[in-house]
MARTOR-875689 format. One line per field, with one value per residue (C-alpha): residue number from 1; residue in one letter; y, x, z. Coordinates in nm, 2 decimals. Each point is the difference from the previous one (the first is absolute). Layout:
REM residues N
resi [NUM ...]
resn [A ...]
c2 [Y ...]
c1 [X ...]
c3 [Z ...]
***
This chain:
REM residues 83
resi [1 2 3 4 5 6 7 8 9 10 11 12 13 14 15 16 17 18 19 20 21 22 23 24 25 26 27 28 29 30 31 32 33 34 35 36 37 38 39 40 41 42 43 44 45 46 47 48 49 50 51 52 53 54 55 56 57 58 59 60 61 62 63 64 65 66 67 68 69 70 71 72 73 74 75 76 77 78 79 80 81 82 83]
resn [X X X X X X X X X X X X X X X X X X X X X X X X X X X X X X X X X X X X X X X X X X X X X X X X X X X X X X X X X X X X X X X X X X X X X X X X X X X X X X X X X X X]
c2 [0.34 0.33 0.19 0.16 -0.12 0.16 -0.14 -0.18 -0.20 -0.07 -0.13 -0.20 -0.18 -0.07 -0.16 -0.20 -0.13 -0.07 -0.21 -0.19 -0.07 -0.12 -0.24 -0.13 -0.06 -0.20 -0.20 -0.10 -0.13 -0.38 -0.08 -0.37 -0.04 -0.19 0.24 0.16 0.37 0.12 0.01 -0.36 0.03 -0.19 0.17 -0.04 -0.20 0.24 0.25 0.23 -0.15 0.08 0.13 0.22 0.12 0.07 0.18 0.22 0.11 0.05 0.24 0.19 0.02 0.12 0.28 0.12 -0.02 0.20 0.26 0.03 -0.01 0.09 -0.14 -0.21 -0.33 0.02 0.02 -0.28 -0.23 0.08 0.15 0.12 0.20 0.25 0.36]
c1 [0.81 -0.15 0.33 0.09 0.31 0.25 0.06 0.33 -0.18 -0.29 0.25 0.18 -0.32 -0.10 0.35 -0.04 -0.34 0.14 0.29 -0.25 -0.23 0.30 0.11 -0.35 -0.03 0.32 -0.12 -0.31 0.20 -0.01 0.28 -0.02 -0.38 0.05 -0.20 0.29 0.07 0.32 0.19 -0.07 -0.26 -0.33 -0.32 -0.26 -0.31 -0.27 0.26 -0.07 0.06 0.35 -0.11 -0.25 0.24 0.27 -0.24 -0.12 0.35 0.10 -0.29 0.07 0.37 -0.09 -0.19 0.26 0.26 -0.22 -0.04 0.40 0.07 -0.30 -0.02 0.32 -0.15 -0.29 0.25 0.22 -0.29 -0.12 -0.31 -0.28 -0.21 -0.23 0.08]
c3 [0.71 0.08 0.00 -0.33 -0.17 -0.26 -0.33 0.10 0.26 -0.22 -0.27 0.27 0.10 -0.36 -0.06 0.30 -0.10 -0.34 0.14 0.23 -0.31 -0.20 0.29 0.04 -0.38 0.01 0.30 -0.18 -0.28 -0.05 -0.24 0.04 0.04 0.34 0.20 0.16 0.01 -0.20 0.33 0.06 0.28 -0.02 -0.03 0.27 -0.07 -0.15 -0.10 -0.27 -0.36 -0.10 -0.34 0.15 0.26 -0.25 -0.23 0.29 0.11 -0.36 -0.05 0.32 -0.09 -0.36 0.14 0.24 -0.28 -0.22 0.27 0.07 -0.38 -0.21 -0.34 0.01 0.10 -0.24 -0.30 0.15 0.03 -0.35 0.15 -0.24 0.23 -0.17 0.06]
***
């Protein structure tokens, strides 16, 4: 990434990363508690704990959401971050 990029390309990359984080967050969801991903696939032995994986991707997605739409998500989540 040594080439400069314009604002539109940067926004496009952020949106793709946010979509990827959302998909991974959903993949780590274990709605039935059976050790299966939300898409029904089994997790490999020694895989990341689903709760941890989901939390990590949720945090990444939240940061990217905040970059795209500052302040909106904090209010939606009832955030009480000190200013």
